[in-house]
C-alpha positions as a Python dict, from the first residue, in 0.01 Angstrom:
ca = {
    (1, 'M'): (0, 0, 0),
    (2, 'A'): (273, 229, -134),
    (3, 'L'): (468, 70, -413),
    (4, 'Y'): (786, 166, -586),
    (5, 'S'): (819, -50, -891),
    (6, 'G'): (1104, -71, -1133),
    (7, 'R'): (1270, -334, -1340),
    (8, 'A'): (1603, -289, -1506),
    (9, 'V'): (1815, -538, -1693),
    (10, 'A'): (2189, -490, -1707),
    (11, 'S'): (2486, -684, -1834),
    (12, 'A'): (2829, -652, -1684),
    (13, 'Q'): (3125, -887, -1718),
    (14, 'A'): (2906, -1144, -1899),
    (15, 'F'): (2655, -1159, -1611),
    (16, 'S'): (2296, -1053, -1659),
    (17, 'S'): (2104, -906, -1372),
    (18, 'V'): (1745, -812, -1316),
    (19, 'A'): (1650, -567, -1043),
    (20, 'T'): (1303, -544, -895),
    (21, 'T'): (1185, -333, -612),
    (22, 'A'): (857, -339, -432),
    (23, 'G'): (844, -121, -126),
    (24, 'G'): (556, -62, 97),
    (25, 'V'): (409, -123, 434),
    (26, 'I'): (398, -487, 534),
    (27, 'A'): (196, -570, 843),
    (28, 'P'): (124, -895, 1027),
    (29, 'A'): (-181, -1089, 906),
    (30, 'S'): (-335, -1034, 1250),
    (31, 'T'): (-342, -654, 1205),
    (32, 'P'): (-696, -529, 1274),
    (33, 'P'): (-886, -422, 960),
    (34, 'V'): (-933, -69, 1093),
    (35, 'V'): (-555, -31, 1123),
    (36, 'T'): (-498, -178, 777),
    (37, 'A'): (-755, 60, 629),
    (38, 'T'): (-587, 358, 797),
    (39, 'L'): (-244, 254, 668),
    (40, 'E'): (-375, 196, 316),
    (41, 'K'): (-546, 536, 307),
    (42, 'A'): (-230, 706, 432),
    (43, 'C'): (-22, 533, 163),
    (44, 'A'): (-273, 623, -110),
    (45, 'D'): (-278, 985, 7),
    (46, 'A'): (102, 1005, 26),
    (47, 'T'): (163, 862, -320),
    (48, 'A'): (-91, 1103, -469),
    (49, 'R'): (93, 1411, -338),
    (50, 'T'): (281, 1625, -588),
    (51, 'E'): (582, 1646, -356),
    (52, 'Y'): (604, 1269, -330),
    (53, 'K'): (581, 1226, -707),
    (54, 'A'): (860, 1482, -754),
    (55, 'I'): (1087, 1298, -511),
    (56, 'A'): (1015, 966, -682),
    (57, 'A'): (1088, 1118, -1023),
    (58, 'R'): (1426, 1247, -898),
    (59, 'L'): (1503, 893, -780),
    (60, 'N'): (1395, 754, -1119),
    (61, 'V'): (1121, 536, -970),
    (62, 'E'): (752, 512, -1042),
    (63, 'A'): (545, 625, -746),
    (64, 'R'): (212, 450, -748),
    (65, 'Y'): (-33, 307, -501),
    (66, 'M'): (-165, -48, -494),
    (67, 'P'): (-435, -164, -253),
    (68, 'G'): (-335, -436, -7),
    (69, 'E'): (-448, -742, -203),
    (70, 'A'): (-288, -627, -530),
    (71, 'F'): (35, -538, -348),
    (72, 'R'): (32, -876, -170),
    (73, 'K'): (7, -1058, -506),
    (74, 'L'): (295, -853, -650),
    (75, 'F'): (505, -906, -338),
    (76, 'D'): (437, -1281, -345),
    (77, 'A'): (538, -1304, -713),
    (78, 'D'): (855, -1100, -649),
    (79, 'S'): (941, -1327, -356),
    (80, 'V'): (918, -1637, -578),
    (81, 'E'): (1130, -1467, -845),
    (82, 'N'): (1389, -1356, -590),
    (83, 'A'): (1409, -1703, -435),
    (84, 'E'): (1469, -1853, -778),
    (85, 'A'): (1741, -1598, -854),
    (86, 'I'): (1912, -1683, -524),
    (87, 'R'): (1888, -2054, -600),
    (88, 'R'): (2035, -2008, -952),
    (89, 'S'): (2318, -1792, -818),
    (90, 'G'): (2429, -2057, -573),
    (91, 'L'): (2387, -1823, -277),
    (92, 'A'): (2138, -2057, -112),
    (93, 'A'): (2417, -2312, -72),
    (94, 'N'): (2602, -2066, 153),
    (95, 'R'): (2347, -2083, 434),
}
């Protein structure tokens, strides 16, 4: 579905940070295939529009479309990476 992807590394006060963003439409696994197909086509159409690309460029993000399975793999990988970052930061201990 629609994907905004960016990765930036920054250092501030001796701390390194990595930022990732993956945005899109996330639907329940039980969503009927016809609905999923409609959503995917709408996302592909939207990200192909000149106006959308201009907005994304102003926000300094890459506007691109990924089909559901490719987006799911990226989202899964980002989730693992984010969980590890939370674990390393000690934030998980604050639950």
